[in-house]
N, C-alpha and C positions, 0 to 999 in steps of 0.2 A: 647239616648246614641249614641255617636260616635263611629265607629268602623275603624280599620286600618289593613293594610296589616301585615301579620305575616310570614316574611321571604319567603320561597319558597313554603309554603303550600297554598292550595286552600281553604283558611279559613280565615275570619276576625275576629279580636280580639277586645274586647271593649277597649276603650282608658284607662279606669280604670280597674285594677286588684285588687282582694281582697287578701291582704297578711295576713295569719293567725298566726302571730307571736306577735301581741299586742293585744290580745283579752281582754275583760273585766275580771277582776280578783275579787276574793273574799279575803278580808283581805290583798290585796296587794301581795299575794303569787303567784309566776309565776306558780306554779303547780296546783293552785286552780282556774280554769276558771269558770266564771259565765256562765254555759252552757245554760241556757234558754235565756239570753240576747245574748250570742254570736250566737246561732242558729237564733235567730230573726234577728240579723243584717246580717248574711250571707245570709238568705233567701230574705231579703228585698232588698239586692244588686242584687241578681240573678232575682227577680221579676222586677227590673228596668233596666235590661239590662246588668249587669256585666256577662261576660261568661268565665272568667279565675280565678281560685282560686289556690293560692299557699301556700303550707305548708312544713314542714320538720320534720325530725325525732326528733330533739332535742327541737323543739319550745314548750314553756310551760312544760318543764321537761317531754316531750312525750305526754302531754295531748291535744296539738293542733290537731294532727291527730285524736284522739279519738273523739273530738268534731266535727270536720269537717266531720267525718263519720256519726255522728248522724244528723248533719245539712243537709246532702245530701240524706237523707231518703225521702220517700214520693214523688218520682219523681224528685227531684232536681238534683240527679246525672246525669241524662240524659240531663240536660240543662246547664251543665258546663264543661269546660275542666279543668281537675284536675292535678296538678303538686305536686309531693313531691320530697324529695332529700335523697340520701344516705348520712350518716354521714361519709364522707371520712376520716376525721382525726382519727376516732376510728377503722377503718378496720385494721386488722392485718394479715389475711389469706384470700385466695380467697373463703373460706367457708362462710366468713362474708357477702359476697354479697348477698346469698341467705338467709342467716339468717335475715339480717335487712330487706331485701324486703319482705319476708314472713310476718314479723311482722308487716311491714307497711300496708300491704293489709288487714291484720286482724284488725288493728286498724281502718282503713279507711272503713272497711265493703264493699269492692269492689273486684272483681276479676280481674280488670285491671285498669291501669293508662293510662292517655293520654300522660303525659310527665313525664320523670324520669331524675332528675338532680343529677349530682355529687356536692356535697355540699361544698361551700367555698373553692374551689381549689386555691392553690398557687403552687409555684414550687415544694415545698417538698411534699405536699399531692397528686399532679398530678403524680409525678415520682413514688410514692408508689403504687398508685391503677392502674396506667399504667402497671407497671412491673409486678403486680399480675393478669393481664389479664382481666381488667374490660371492655375493648372495645369488646372482643370476647364474654364475658359474656353477655353484653348488647345486642349484635346482636342476641344471642341465645334467649333471653327474647322477642325481638321484632319479631323473626320469629314464636315463640310459642304463640304470641298474649297476652303476659302479660303487656306489655306497647308498646305504638306507636312510641315514639320518644326519643331521647337522647339529653341531653343538660348538662350545668354546670353553677353553680354560681361561683363567682370569687372575690378574695380579694388578689391582688399582684399587681406587676409593669406591665406596658404596655408591656414589653419585654416578661414577662411570659405569659401574655395573648395571645400574638401573637404566641407564641410557642405552647401553648395548641390548639389554633385554627387550626394551620397548621398541627398538628399531626394526625388529623383525618378529613376525607372527609364527613363524614355523621352526623356531628353536626347539630341539627335542631335549637337550641337557645342557646344564652348566656345571663346570668343574671348578670348585673353589678351595682355597686353603682354609681349613677350619678346624680348630681344636679348642679345648677349654682355655687356652691362653689367648686365643685370637677372636674372641667374641665381638670385639669392637675394631678389629683390624681388617683392611681390605673389604671384602663384601660383608664378612662378619654374620652375626646372627640376624641382623636386619635383612641382608641380601639373601640369606638361606630362605628365610620366610617369604620374601618377595618373590624369588624364582619359584618356590613350590606353589605359591598362591596362583601364579601364572600357568601352572600345570607342567612345568619343567621338571624333569628328573634332576636331582642334585647329587653330583658326585664329589665326595670329599677327598681332597688330597691333603698331604701332611697331617693326618690325625694324631701323629706323634711328633709333629714339628721337626720333620727330619731327623728324628731320633733323640732330639734334645730333651724329651720328657722321660726318657727311658732310665736314665741314670741321675736321679735328682740329687742335688747338694744336700747337705745334712739337715739343714733347717726345714727342707720340704719333706725329706724322708721321715723326719719326726712327725710330721702332720699324717703322713700316710699310715704311720704305725698305730694310730689311734683308731683305725677302722676296725669294726666289729668283725668283718669278714675280710681277710687278707687277700689281696690280689697283688700282681706285679704292677709297677707304674704303667707299663705298656698297656695291660689289660684295662686298668682304670680309664686311661685316655680313650681307648677304643670304645669301651662301654658308654662312656659320656657322649661320644658321637652317635652311637647306635641307639641310645636312649631317645633320640629326637625323632619324631615322626616325619619331618620334612627331608630327612637325610635318606637318599636311595641306597648308596653304598659307600664303604670307607675303603679307600685305596691304601694298600701298604706296599712300599718298596722294600722287598725282602732280600737279603743277602746270604742267608744260610738256610738249610733245611730245617734246623731247629726253629728258626723264626716263622717259617711257613707253618709248621706243626703247631707252634704255641698260638698263632693268630687264627688258624682254622678252629682250634679247640675253643678260643675265646668267641669266635663268630658263632660257634654252636651253642653258646650260653648267652648270646646276646638278645636283645629284644626292646622294642619300643616301650617306654615306661618302666624298664627294668630296675632303674635306680631308685632306691628308697629316699624319702626326704632327708633323712639323716646322712645318707651317702652324697646327695646332691649339696648339702651344706659342707660336708668335708672337702668336696672339690672346690667349692668356693674358697675355703681356707687354704687349700693348696695354692690356688691362684693368687691369693693375698700374700702367701710366704714367698712365692716367686718374685711377686712385684716388690716386696720388701727389700729384696737383695739388689734392687737397682741403686747404683751409686749416685745417680742424679734424681732427685725427687720431682721430676717433671710429670705433670698430670695430663699433658697434651690439651690444655684448656685453650690454647691459641691466642692468649692475650698479647703475647709477643709478636703476633704477626698482624699486617704483613711487616716484615723487616725492611727498613728503608734501603738497605744494601742488597735486598733479594735473596737473603740466606734462608734456607729452609730450616729454621731452628728447631721445631719440634721433631721433625723427622730425624735430624742429626743426632739430637740428644737420645731419641729412641734407639738408633742404631748403636750408639755407644753403651747404652744400658743393655741391649741384647748381647753384644759382644762380651760384655762383662758377666752377665749372668749365666749364659749358655756356652760361652767360649768358641762361639762360631765367627771368629774375626774375619776368616777368609770369605765367608758368605756375606758379611755385612760390608766388606770392602767392595764386593761385586755391586751391591746395591747402592754404595756411595758413589763410585767412580767408574762402574762398568757400563757397557752399552746401554743397559735399561735403567742405570742409575740416575742420580741427580745431574742436572745440567751444570756445566763449570761455574755459572754465575750463582748457583744455589749452594755451593759448597762453602764449608766453615772458613777457608782462608780468605773469603770475601769480606768477613766481618771487619768493620772499621773501629771497634771498641767505642762507639758513640754512646753506648750506655742506655739507649731508649728502652730495650727489652728488659734490662734490669729493673728499671723504674716501675714497669707495670706488672712484673711477674709476681703473682700471688704467694709463690713459694720462696720469693727472695733468692732465686738461684743466681750465682754469678756467672751468667750465661756466657760472656765473651771468653772467661777462663776455661769453661768446659768445652766450648767450640775448638779452642786451640788444642786441647787434649784430644778431641775427637778427630780433628784432621790429622794429628800426628799419628793416631792409631789406624785410621781407616784409610788414609791416602797411600796408594802404592809407591808414589814418588818418595814420601817420607820414610818408607819402610824398605826401599831398595827392591820392591817386588814388581 
């Protein structure tokens, strides 16, 4: 196993971290984890050098923490750094900090955590937990020995990411969605470098984009086939993340023992600066090939904004493109109309067909027509879901 620097800490982390959000299931039900198989996978990873395990309160309908707690018996807890996360969006009062944390320690069957993260922060959830006193609460827990370090996971814009980092001097780590397709999405490469420059460890989630980069369409597979040294699409994606010195660890949510073994083998071959110039160019070409599959030629230039009706035009067109390219319609619906999605006034059905956006669009996209298609695809009401 290869090991890497972890921010300011005098400790090295395995290049591969075990993300416990896609554990093997029984009958495909998220709340029914195949415990025996999951425990075997987690322990195999630890036995082969993985020393960081990440879970969270809502994963597998609350069962991820329970299974992780069982997997870390028999001496395995002492061999791993354990991170879990506060369900920030569900917090309503300051009393919830203790309520959730105590429940998590009980699920995990441990008296102490190594890392505690604020889960899925965006501008809204950060403002809420900040104003409820999360930072002073966390410092008290650290002083009393209930966990060692505070961090956060993140899903929002670079500007929101920077504000959160700058708001507190004692963050230890930031967990961001990052892969070769998301260099300008959410925190992106700019956020990665900003956090690292501030001395934070950067934990990368979704290096395979939730598995979307594993089985590429034919146009993308043709680009990969040009590589001098053939690798699986999964290893290419992981290798791209590990190539960057600002990355501390790449988390992988693994569902089978074969995935665990393949990712450990890839991590053993990983390294900062291990991609050749030719391979970096190839990955740029793969990104271009994926982007070329977008049915809407939107470049997110922002000329159409602000919309006089309040519609989040670039975001909606991007969701439609992602659903078309990756086939992840369920996930895009969640971001369109779920609890963490767009506000009702930002959705595509609020378009009035005024045509202002069409007049200023450099790509001459018939935006109102695409907004109608997007709403039909992404709205649960339109699809009876």
